[in-house]
N, C-alpha and C positions, 0 to 999 in steps of 0.2 A: 621578397617584396610582396606586399599585400595588394590585391586587385581592388580597384575602386569601382564598385557596382552600385547603381541606384535603381530602384524599381518603383513601379506604380501598379497597384492592384485595383481592379474595378469589378465589383459583383454586379452582373447584369440580370440576375434571377429576379423574377417578379415578386418573390417574397422577401427580398433583401430590404432591411431597414436602414442599414448603414453600408453604403455602397463601397466604401474604401476599407472595410474590415473583413478579413478572410475567415475569422474564427466562427462566425455564424454558419458558414458554408458547411461545416462538418456535421451539422444537425439535420441536413436535408437529404432527400433521396436523389435529387438531381442537382447539377451544378451548371451554371452559365457564368463564365468570368473571362476577363481579359487581363493580361499581365504585360507590361512594357518594362524591359530591362535595358538599362544603358550601361555599357561597358566602356568606361572612360579611357582605360589603358589601351584597349584594342580598337577604340573608336568604332564600336558596333552598337547597333540597336536591334534588339530581339523582341518580337511581338508574338504573343501566344494567345489564342482564343480556345476555350474548351466549353463545349455544350454537350450535355447528356440528357 
């Protein structure tokens, strides 16, 4: 059975032009982002923040 996961990515870096697109993050030397993952099957919420 396939797990149902939903996620939301938010780029908090000062140089971010599109806050919900993670692709531009690869071009920078530092990263500041948050990810919210909703696991509907396990009824869990996972929140991750990463700052460098």
